N, C-alpha and C positions, 0 to 999 in steps of 0.2 A: 768632196769630203768636207764636212764642217769642222771648224776648229775644235779640238779636244784638249783637255788637260790630261796629260799623261804622267803618271807616277812611275819612276824607274827604280826598281829594287835591284841593286847589284849583289850577286851572290857568288862567292868564290867557287862553290861546288857546281854552279850552273854550267851546262855545256851548250845549251840552246836558248834562244829567246822564247819566252812563254808569255802569253797574253791572257788576261782575265778581266772580267767586268766585276768591279768591287761594289761595295755598298754605295748607294746613291748614284749608280751608273759611272763611277770613277773607273778610268782605264788604268790598269796596273800591268806593267811589263817587268817580268823577272828576266834579268840579263846577266850573262857572264861578265866578269870584270873587263875582259878585252873588247867588248862590244862598244863601238863608238855611238855617239848620239845620232849621227846620220843613219847608221845601220838600224838603230832602234826605231827611228821615226819612219824609215822606209818600210820596215816590218809592220808597223801600225797601219800605214796607208794600204799595204797589201791586204791587210785583214779587215778592211772597212766593211765589206759585205757581211762577214761573220759578226762583227761588232753590232751592225744594224739589226741583224737577226736576233742576237742575244738581247739587245735593248728592247726590241719589240716583244719578245717572249716574256721578259721580265715585267714590262709594263702591263701586259694583258693579265698575267697571273696575279700581280699586285692589285690590279683594279678589282678583281672579284673578291679578293681578301679584304679590301678596304670598303666594300659596299656596306653601308649601315642601313639597317631595317628599323622600322618603327617598332615599339615594344610589342604590339600585338602580333605582327608578322614574325618577329624574332622568337617570340614564345611558341608560335605554331611551328616554325622551322626547327626549333630546339626539340620540341616534343617529337616531331617527325624523325629527326636525326637519332634520337634516343631509341625509338622503335626500330628504325632501319639498322642501326649498329647492333643492337641486341639480336635481332633476327638473323643478320648475316654472320655475326660472330658464332651463333649457335650452329648455323649451317657449316661454316668453314672449320670450326673446331672439331667436327666429326673426323676430319682428315689429320688433325694435329694432336688432339687430346691434351691441350695445355690448360693449366690453371691460370686464372688471372683475378685481380682484385676488383676494385670498383671501376665502373664505366662512367666517365664524366663527359658531358657535352659542354663545350666552352665557346666563348666569343674571343677567338684569337686572331690577331692581325698578321701573323707571320708563319703560322704552322697549320697544317691540315690535321696532324695527329702526333701523339707521342705515347711512349710506354715508360713508366717509371721503374726504377730498380725494385720497387716493392710490388710490381705487377699490375699497377693501375693503368688502365687504357683511357686516353684522352683524345677526343675528336672535336674538330671545329664544327659548329652547327651548320656552316655553309656546305658541308658534305652533301646535303640534300640538293644543292644546286648543280652537282656534278652528274655526269652520265652514270648509269648503273655499273659500267665496266670500271670506271675510275673509283666509284664508291667501294666496289669490291677490292680493288687493288689497295686502297688506303687501309681498309679494315684488315686484310690479310697481312699487309706490311707491318702494322702494329702488333697483330697477333703473333707473327713470327719472331718478334723481339722477345717473346716469352721463351723461345728456344735458343736464340742468339741475340745478345744485347749489343750488337754491333752491325756493321754492314760488310761483313766478310763474305767470302765465296760460299761458306756454309749457310749464312743467312739467306743469300740470294737463291741458293738451291732449295731452301725451304719455301720461299715465296713462289718459285717456279713450279713447285708441286701442284699448286692449284691455280696459279696465274702465270701460265707459260709465256705470255706476251708482256710481262711486267716491264721490260725495257721500253717498249713502245708506249705503254701507258704512263710511265714515269715522264717521258718526254712530252706527252700530250698534256700532262698536268701543268706544264710550264708554258703551254701554248694556248691558242684561242679555241681549240677543239673540245674543250671540256665542259662548256656551259650547256645546261639543258634549257628548256623553255621557260624557266622561272623568271 
């Protein structure tokens, strides 16, 4: 195990140790007040395999998001993304019949898509670099926010209507399995 900086957050209501990878790869442990530093560090060492997997998935997903294209390539990918999103929205909205506002294709470094409270749907132009299954998952995900503006069980039931394997696809989006030949 390599040396890690670990941030410990002691929480009165915590009953168990909980580990997460924070911004910039920081390791954050939420711990009950009674947990000793030795207990916490042993817990972190036991979770080394999980931490390495999370770091790997985070790095791969971020690498695709951070790819910069020359202006000509970006313009082509943006136009392709606009056509793709409109075509697939039209297809999937046959099952949902939602109204939505403008469709915007953006150069975002941290998001694949979003849905505003006014009903506008935004997508990252890099959506064209994903597999068709992941493209559909992202498009349906944002479309379903027109029915539920949250990630409740009702929201996921809407997504599952047309993307039954959405859990697997969501995980793939954070892993190396999502890049096409581009």
